[in-house]
Structures are given as structure tokens and as C-alpha cells.
N, C-alpha and C positions, 0 to 999 in steps of 0.2 A: 507561397507554400503549396505544393501539390496536395490534392485531397486524399492521398494515400499515406501522407506523413503521419497522421494520427495513428492509423492502424499499425504502421511499422514501429512507431514509438511505443505504442501500447504493448505490443508483443515484446519488444526489446526491454522495456522497463520491468515487465513481469519476470523475464529471465534474470535481469540484474538483481531485482528484489529477492527472487527465489534463491539465487546463488549466495547472496549475502546473508539470507536467513539460515542457509545451510552452514555457512561459516560461523554465524552467531551460535548455532546449536553446538558446533564443534568447540567453540571458545567456552561456552557454558559447561560443557562436559569436561573440559580440561581445567575449569575454574580459572581461566585466564581473564582477569578483570580488565586489563589494559586493552587487549584485543576486542573483548566484548563491548567495552565502552566506545571504542573507535567505530565498530560496526553499527552500534545503535545510533551514534551520531550521524553516520552516513545514511542509514536507513531512514532516519527522521527527516533528513534533507530531501531525499528522493521521493519518499512517500507523501510528503506534503503536497507538492504539485500534482502528483499522480492521483491521490485521493480527491483532490479538488476538481480536477477535470472530469473524473468519474462522477462525482456527486453533483456537480453544478451543470454539467453538459451531457455526459453519456447516460447516466441513469434515468433522467427524465425521458430521453428518447427510447430507452429500453422498456419503459412502462407500457408502451403500445404493444409490445410483443409478449411481455411476461406478466403484465398486470402490476398493480400497485403493491400487492402483498409480497411478491417476489423482489421487487425493488426495495421494499422496506426491509426485507431480510438481508439484502446486500448492505444496506445502510447500518443495520445492527451489527453485521460482521465488521464494518469499518469502526464502529464505536468500540467494540471489544478490542480491536487491533490498536486503536488510539489509546485506550486505557492501559493496555499492556506496554505500549511504547513509552507512555508517561512514567509508568512504574520502572521500566528498564532504564530510562534516561536518568532518573533520580537515584537509582540504587545499584545498578549493575557493576559500577566501578568499586563497590564495597565488597571486600572479600567475605565478610561475615554474611552479607545478603546472599552472595553466590553459593556459599556452603549451605545456608539454611533454606534458601528458596530455589535452589538449582533445579530440583525436580518439577516444581510448580512452573518455573520459567520454561522448561522443556515442553511441558503440556501446553502452555500458551503458544509456544512456537508451532506446535502441531496444528493449531487453529489457523495460524498464518499460512502454513503450507497448503492447507485445504482451500482456503480462500483464493490464494494466488493461482493455483492450478485450475480451479473451476472458473475463476474470473477470466483467465486467458481464453477459455472456450467461447467467450462472448465475441471473439473475433469473427466467427461465422456470421453473426447477425450484422456486425459493423460493416462487413463487406457488402451487404445488401442495402445499406443506407443510401439515400439519395445524395446527389452531388452537393446539394445545399446543406444537408445534415453533416456531410463529411467536411465541408468548408467551415461550418460552425465549430466542429470539433477541433479542426486545425487552429482556428483563431483562438479558441479558448485554451488550447494547449500552449500556444505561444504566450498568451497573457499570463497564465499561472507559472510558466517556466521563468518568464521575465521577473515576476514578483518573487519567486523562489522562497516561499514561506514554508519553514519546516512544519511537519505534521503536528507536533506537540504545541507549536505556537499558534497555528491556524485553528486548531481545535482546543484551545485553552478552555479549561473548565469542565472538560469531559473526564 
């Protein structure tokens, strides 16, 4: 794997996640439980490996540039996203939940949008990483994709 694959995958996954979050927002606004449920399932599957590579490999490298407090903030955003995904996974297919909690769901999605768009800006720093760091990111990306653990499974108990 060439050591620019992580960066390409990182950017592409952010686009995919963002576009599917927009579709989820639309499904929630339409109260389309079937569409919302399918989107949550897809997002859970793609966000698992994506969050893992960020938390296990990328974020420790970013601490050198941003400091531990900023990395901790990124991890807190992941925790909030994981909690929301767990809630969505177990409830979004229920029409009553969608009617009663639709506005709350839309607010939670706003947090996702902010994280995804700001996280994509990390690409500027990743481009400056050493070849060794890039190779480590590539290797970790391959590992987590091969394992393909959904977010809500990997982060059980959050």
C-alpha cells in the first residue's frame, strides 16, 4: 500500500459519512423509518473502522501538534457520536421514536456534521507526516478494514 492511501481513504470516508448523514437528516425529516434504519446500519459499519484508525493510530500522532487536550476533545466528540449511533441503531426504526425524538435526532446530527467537516481539515497535518507515520497509518487502516467491526460493536458499553 502506498503511503498516501490513508490520506485518500480518510478524505473519501469523510465525504461518504457526510453524504450519508445528510441523507439520514432527510430521512428523519420525512419520518422515513426504513430509510433511516438502513442509513444508520451503513454508517455504523463504515464509522467503526474509521473511528478505530483515528483513535488508535491517527489521534496519538496528532497529540504532538495539537496537545493532549485537543485530542481529548476529538475523543469526546467520538463518544457523543457513538452514543447517538447506539440510540439511533436501537430506536430509529420505530415510528413513535421518530415522531417524538425527531427534533432531538436532528440536533445530534448537527454535532456529527461539525465533527466530520472539522476532522477533514486534519488532512493538512497528515500530509506533513513522515513516511514512517504514513506507513503506520496505512497498515492500521488495512487492519481495521479487514476486521470490519461496526462502531456500536467496537464501542459497546458507551
